[in-house]
N, C-alpha and C positions, 0 to 999 in steps of 0.2 A: 462256088469253086467250079473251075472248068475242068474238062477232062484231062487236058495237059498237066495241070496242077495236081488233080487227084493220082494220075499215073506216076508223078515224079515222087509222091509220098508213099505210094505201094512199093516203088522200086528202093526207096530208103529203108522201108520197114523190112523188106526182104534181105536187104544188105545189113541189116542190124545197125544202121547209123542213126536211126530216129527212135526216140522213146516217148512216143505221144502220150502215154499214160500218165507221165509227169507234168504234162502242160494242159492247163484248163483252156478251153475254147474262149475266144475273145469276148463274146456276149455273156458268158458265164461270169468272167472275171469282171466285166463291167457291171453286171447285176450285183456282184459281191462288193465292189468299190462303193456303189450307191447305198448298199446296206450297211456297211462300215460308217459311212459318213452319217446316215441317219441314227445309227446307234450313239454316235458322237452327240447327238442333240441333247440326250440327258445331262451330259456334261455342260454343255452350252446354256441350257435353260437354268441350271443351278448357278452359273457363273454370271447370268445377266443381270444388270442392275439398271431399273429405269431411273431416269433423272427425276428429280423433285420437282424442278420447274422446267417449262418447255423453252425452245429457244425464242429470241427476241420477236419472231413474228407468229408465235403461238404453236409452233408444232412439238408433239411429243416426242422425246428422244431418250435414249438410253445407252449404255455402254457395257461391254464386257469387262468384268473384273480382272484385275492383274495385280503385280506388285506394285504399280503406280496407278492406280485406278483413275480414269478420266484425266490424268496429267498429259502434258504436251510432249513428253519425251518418247523414245522408242517403246518402252515398257508399257506406256499408257495408250499410245496411238496403234501400234502394231496388231497387238492382239484383238483390239476391236476391229480394225480393218479386215484381218484374216477371217475372223469367225463371222463377222457381218457378211462378208463375201461368201462364205460357205452356206450361210442360212439362205442368202438370196440365190445361190446355185440350186439348194434343194428345193426352193419354192418354184423354181423354173423347170427343173429336170426330174425330180424324184417323186413329186405328188403323184399318186395313183400306181407307182412303180414298186416302192418299197413301203414296209411296214414301220411306223414309227414305234418307239418304245411306248409303254402304257402310260407314262407320266407326261407325255409330250404330245400336243396336238399340232395340226398344220398351222392353225391360227396362231400358236406360240412361235413357230419358226418364221412365219411372216412377219409377225410383230417385232421380233428380234431382228430380222433383215432390214425392216424399215426404219425403226428407231435408231438403230446403229448407224445407218446411212446419214440419217438426219443429224446425228450428232458429230459424225466424221465432217460433214461439209459445213456444219454451223460453227465448228471450232477451228476451221482454217483460216489463215490470214487473209486470204482472198474474200472470204464472206463475213466473218467476225459477227455471228448471230448468237454466239454463245461462248462464254471464256471457259478454257479448261480449268480443272481443280486447283492447278498451281498458279492460276492467275494470268496465264500466257495463252497465245494460240499457237496451233502446230503449222508446220509446212515452210516452203520456200516460195519466194515471191520475186527476188532478185538475188545479185551477187552479194549485196550489202545485208541482205535480210533472208538467210538461208538456214536450214537445219540439214546436218548430216543424215543421209538415208530417208529422208521425206518422200523422195519419189518412189521408193520401194512401197511405202505404206500407201501413196496416192495411187500406185498401179491396182492395188487390191480394191481401193475404192472405185476406181474405174470399172473394174470387172464386175464389182457388186451393183454399181449403177447400171450396168449393161443388162445384167440379169433381170433387174427390176424395170427397165427402161419404159416398156409399153404402159405401165401403171403409174408412172411418175407425171407429176404436173409440169407445165412449161416452166414454172417458177423453179421448181426443184431441178429441172435440167439445166436451168440457167447457172444454179449454185454449183453444180457438178462441172459445167462449162468453165466457170469462172476459177474453180479450184485447179482444174487440169491445165487451163490456160496459163495460170501463174507459175505452176510447177514447170511447164514446157519452156515458157519464155525465160525462166531462169536458166535452163539449159542453153538458150541462145547466148548467155552472156559469158559463156565458159567453154572451154575445150575438154576432151577426154584427158584423164590423168594418166600417167604411166610411171613406171618403177618397180622392178621385179624382186629386188633384194629385200628380205624381210617382211614387207608389207606391200604385196601386189595391189594394183588399183583395178585388176580384172573384175573382181565381183562388183565394185562399185560403179564402173562403166556399165557393166550389165545391167544393174537395175535402172541406170538412166535409159538405157534402150527400152526397157519396159514401160515406163510411163509415157514415153513419146510414142511408141507402138499402140498402147491402148488408147491414147487421145487420138491419134490417127484413125484408129478403128471407130470411134464414136464420132468424130467431127473431121471426116475426109476432105470436105470441101471448104474448111475454113481458110480465110486469106493467109494464115500463118502456116498452113499445113506443109506448104513446100520447104519452109524453112525449117520446121520440126523434122520432116523426113531427111533432109540433108544432113542435121545433127544427129539423127538416129543412126545413120549410117557411120558417121564419125565415131560414135561410142562403140557400135557393134565391131567395127574393124579393130578398136583398140580395146577390147575386152580380152580376148585370147590373143593379144598381139605378140608376134614372135620375131626375133631378129632377121629371119628369112622375108619377112613382108616387106622390108625395105627394097627388095628387088622383085617383088611379086607384080606382074603387070596384069593380073586377072581383073576384068572389068566387073565392078560391083553395082554401080549406081549412075545413071546418066553419063555414061562414058568415063567415068572416074575410076581409076585403078587402085587396087590396094596399096601400092606403093605411094600413091598420092595421098591417101587417107591416114597411112602409118605415121604415129606420131613418137613412137618409142616402144619398147618390150615391156609387157607384162608377164611374159613367160620367160624362163631360162632357156638356153639353146636345147636342152633335152626336153622340152616341153612341159616341165615341172613348175611349179609355183610355190611361193611361201606366202602365207598370211599369218598374222599374229607372231611374226618372226619364226615360223617353222612351217614344215611340210606336213600337210595331212590331207586325205583324200576328201573330206567333206568340202573344203575350199577348193580343192583341184577341180571338183566336178560341178560345183553349183552353178558356174557360168553357163554351162550347157542348159541348165534348167531354165536360167534366166532369158538366155536367147531364145530358148524353146517357147516360152510363154509369150515373148514378143511376137514371135512368129505365128503363134496361135491366134493372136489378136488380129494380124494382119491377114491370115488365111493362106490358101494354098499357093495362090499367084505370086506373092512376093516374100512369104514368110522364110523359106529355106534360104533365101540369099543372106539372111542375118547370121547363119550358124558358121561363121568364120572360124576355122582351125578346130572345130569340136571333132571332126573326125581325126585329126592329128593327134589331140589331146587323148582320145580314146586309144588309138592304136599305139602310141608311144608310151602312155603312162597308165591309163586307168584299167585297161584289159589286163595289163601285166600284174595288176594288184587285185583282180577279181577273186572272189573266193566261191565255194561250192554252195553256199546258202544265199548267194547275192550280195553279200557284204563286199565292201572294198577295204582291203587291209589298211590299217593304220599304224605303220612302223614307230611312229612317234606318239601314238596315242591321240587323244583329242582333248579339246578344251571345253566340251559340252557333252551332253548325254550320249552315250555309246549305244550301239546296236539299235538305231533308229531306222536304218535302211532308207534314209531321207533322200538318197541319191535316185530313187525310184522315176522321178520325173526327168531326170537326165536320161536314164535309160529309155523312157517313153519318147523323148525327143528324138533320140537316135534311131529307135525302132519304127515310130510312126512317120517322122519327117524324112529321115536319111536312109530308111529302109534296112536298117542293120539288123541281121538275124541274131548275132551275138547279144545285143542289146535286149532283144525280145526274150531271150532265154534268162538273162539276168533280171530283167523287169518282173518276170513272173517269180522267180525265186525271191525278190525282195518283197513282192506283193504278199506272198505266202507267209513271210516273217513278219510284215506289218500287221497282217490280219491275226497271226497267232498272238502277237504282243498285245493287240487291244484286247484280246479275249482274256488276258490276265487282270483286267480292270473291272470293277463292278458298275462304273458309270459311263462306259464308252469312251474314256480318255485313252490316249494312245501309249501311255507307259506310266509306270509308278515311280515315284521319286523324281519328278521332273526337276531338271536344273534351274529351270527359269519359270516354273509355274506355268500360268495360262499362256504366256507368250510361246512356249514350246508346243503346246496344244495347237495353238493357232497356226503355227508353221507346218506342223505335220498334216494337219487337216487340209491346209492350202496344197499340199503337194499331193496328197491322195486326190483331191479334187481335180487338179490340173491332169493328173494322169488318166482319169475319166475322160476329161475333155480332150486330150490328144487322140484317144482312140475314137471318140465320137466325131472328130473332124478328119482324121486320117486313118482308116481302119487298117489293121494288120491281119486281117482273116485270110489273106492269100499269101502271108509271109510265114515261112517255115522256121521255127527257131532252131538255133545251132544245138546240138546235143553236148551236153557238158563235157564229156571225156574228148570229144573232138575239139572243143574250144581249150581245154586244159592242155593238151598235147601241143597246141599250136603256140601257147604261151608258157610252155615247160621250161625252156631253157635259163639257166642261171644267168642272170643279168644285173648289171650295177646302173642305178639312175646317177650319173656321175655328178651332176650339180647339186644333188642332195645326199651324196654318200649313202645310199640305200642299196643293199644287195638283197636280191630275192630269187626264189626258184619254186617251181610247182611240179610235184610228182603226183602219182596216182593216190598216195596216201596223205600227203600234206603239202601246205604252203608253209615257206619258211622265208624269214627276212630279218635283217639286221640293219639298224640305223646308226650311222655316226654322225649325228645331227649337226649340220652347218648353221642351224638358226639358234633356238634355245638349245645350248649344249646339253646333250644327253646321248647315252651309248646303251641301247637297249634292243632286244629281239622279240620274235614273235613266232609262234607256231600255231597254225590252224589246221587240225585233222581234216581231211576231205571226206565227205559223205557222198560219193558219186552214185551210188546205187538209187538212193530216195532222199527225199528231204526229211530229216529227224531233228526237230527243234531241240529235243532233249540232249543231242550230242553236238550241235553245231555250237560254235564259239565257246568251246570249252575253256580255252585260254584267253583272258582278257588283256587287251593291249595296257600295258602298266609302265610307268616310269617314276621314279623317286631319287632324290640325291644325285641326279644326274645320270644314274643307272636305272635298273629295273629287272624286267624279265631276263632269264638267263644269268646275268653276272650277279645280282644282289648287290650286297655290300658289307662292310664291316664298320662296327662301332668302336672308336678308339678313344681312350681316355685324353680329355683336354683337347681334342680335335672334332672339327665338324666333320659331318658325314657328306663327302663330295667326291668328284672325280673330275680330272682335266686330262686332256691327251698329252701324253709325252711324244708322240710322233703320229704321222698320218698312218691310216690302216692300210694293209696290203690285201689285195683280193686274189685268188686263184679260181678260175672258172673252168669247168670241164663238163660239157653237156649239161645235164640237170642238176650238177653237183657245185657247191661253191664252199671256199674256205676263206675264212677272214682271219688275219693275225692282228691283234690289237695291243697297244701299250698304253696303259693309263697310270696317272698318279693320283692316289686316293687319300682321303681324310687329310686335307691340307698339305698334301704330298710326304705325309708319314709312310705311306705304303707305296710300293712298287708292284703293279699288276701287269703281267704279261699273259695273254690269253690267245686261244685259237677256237674257232668254231668251225666245225665241218658239218655241212648240210649234204647228206649222201643222196644218191639217186634212188634210194629205197624209202624206208620209213623212219630212219634214225637221223637224230642231229647229236654229234659228238662235241663237247665242250671239254678243254683242257685248260689249266692255268698253273702260273707259279707266282706266289706272292711272297715278297721279301720286305723287310723292314728298312726304311731309308734312315731311320734315326731310332734311337731307344724309345720303346713304346710299350703300352699295355692295352691289349685287344680285350675289350669288354664283352663283345658278342659278334659272332659270325653268323650272317644271315645270307647265305650263298644258295646258288643252283635255284634261284626264285621263279616261280611261276605264279601268275595270278589266275585263280580259278573261279570261274562263274557258279554261284550257287544262288541262282536267281529264278524267279517265276517264268522268265521268257525261255531259259535253258532247263537247267534241273535244279529245284529248290534244295534237294538233299543228295549231295555227292557221296558216294561209298569210297573210302580210302582203305585199300588193303595194303598192309605193310608188312615187310619181312627184314631181315638183315641186309642192308644196303639196297633196299628197293622199296617202290611204292607203286601201286597201280590205282587208276581212277576210273571207277565204273566199268572195270573190265574193258576200257577202251584206250587208255593212254598209260604208258609205263615209264617209269624212270628208275635208272640204275645208277648207283655210285660206287666207285671203287674204293672209297674210304669208308671207315665205319663211324660216320658222323650221324648225328640225330637227324630225323626228318620230322618236321612239325608243320601244322595246319593252325594258322590264326583263325580267330572268329571272323565271320564275313563282315565287311564293312561296305558302305556306300561308295562305289568308285564311279563316277560319272553316270549315275542313276542305275547301276548294276550292282547287285550285291556280290561281292567278291571276297574270296578268301586267299590269303597269301600262303603259298606252300613253299616251306624252305627246305630243300634237299640236302644242304650241308650246313647244319645248325650247331652251334657250340656257344653256351653262354657262361662257360667257365673263364674267369680272367687268365690271360696268358701273357707272359712278359717276354719281350724279345729286345735283343741288342741290334744295334745298326749292322746291316748286312746279313742278318740270320734269314733263313727260309722259314716263313710263316705257314704256308701250305702249299701243296702241290695237289690238285683235285682233277678228276676225271669224272664226268657225268653224262650219261647217254640218255637221250629222250626219244622214246618210240611212240609212234601214232599207230592206232589200231591194233594192239595187242592185249590179250587177256592176262589176268592176273598170274595164271599158271606159265605163260609164256614169258612174263616178266620175271618171274622167279627163277626160270631156267637161264635167262639171260644174264641175271646177276651172278648165277653160279659160274657161268662161263667166263664172265668179265673178271671175276675175283679168283679164279682157279690159278 
């Protein structure tokens, strides 16, 4: 660090705008990432399975077990490719720098790296040295003989081979070449895919960039390299492709402009995307990671040119959804394990390659939480109750490894991370993401959002109390993103005799935005349209969210159970295993941190914790009534007012309840 940089840091310290105590020096974080990966070797060794027979040329091989061990599909190939890559990485970069667990040796790590690589190239269609357990070979060799996502698995095999390259035989290098050449030549037979409604092709185009970049890094002088490179840019520009690209004359490759490479949008006009038919931030950010890993393969000179629209996606979407523990809020929930912080490599890409101080701050927060979560497991695995078993472990290890490599190639030692409060204030204003019907705001006490989902229909909210002073895993992610029956957090639902539990919109929502405050007015028809629900949610500029509604019967009906004012509360090893619920008349407080007050004397109950996307979660109903109630058409069933307060004690909650009900 030079004198000018040191002086700048001193000035910020004196001004109170930098909190260096919260941030770990880069080298210390690097050391910790390596140690986390070596701790993971206990899991990998237990998961590894040697093959009973060698391949057809007599090479010993083995494979990491999964839900489809040694089969040719994603769940068979991908875990093996990812964990084999991590073992090869550790062999190259961690030996002598970290301490292995007592039950693992470096010979074990190298054996797993080599044998899993042999299995990977032997079972590929380009080599056919060993058949997979399902009687097939994996991979893509032409447009008529391809497998979805195989290029993503092949990219991990390419990195694995690169880490072991100096110790591979010429014949083994030839097998790797044949595998990668086949995958890349398949790309020459096709063009980038587009289409942003419901099922974006952004992520798929991103992993095509990866295999092409990794192959170019290994075989830069191949006679086909110019064609691979041209196709790589085609996929890169059309990963985060945006309607404005049609007019973008920026030159990206050999005089070719963005507008010439653009084939159609994979992003909505507001830079959001949908995958699996709805908007969530895991898919929104992952393309940055993919393009970053491609850039990493190509190095400093060329890599940054692949990161098309990455900054725009961050500035227009992701940074508006960032939370104080490094998580990205998920207004619609997620369809895989929650609280993985697997966006870390996207943060690393932005910090290391594009020199973004906001990303550097968020990266370290995410790193701390990944490290904390790994410490909840006895075998170095990344989380308990994995949704897809070993495949999730491999993916998470892949991302931790790539974060280390990003900093290894592009140091951020001279980059000062943004201070959280300065970042929050910049993105505090209430804002609607119009293409997804998501409203959000961020005050010093909490982040709030509500989604009127345009994909899979759901109407659910989310509150994340902010912990701006320090990272406190026991209070972060108190509330879990949760949806069920088309609703979820905040609204809850009714159970009606003879009717399904569901909700459909009667009208479009209306939003009022005022600085850091937002108000949403919604109108739903519930329980096969037996009930009419009109509600309003007001997120204040302080620490309160106020919910009000009126429920009427649209036909004669019997209410069997009311489960309103719902919040899904984490009771997990990651956050806090045992919550304390303080309850009084019309109020409840959780852990002296979060209070809820109701204007009606309804029951407040907490269900037993259940596994929700790998997180033990209790459902707290703050307006509960299990007495059968009969209503005539047009009658009012309920009028409710519930207020949610972040960062309040039980005494404060009791006082607020008294004031509300006076």
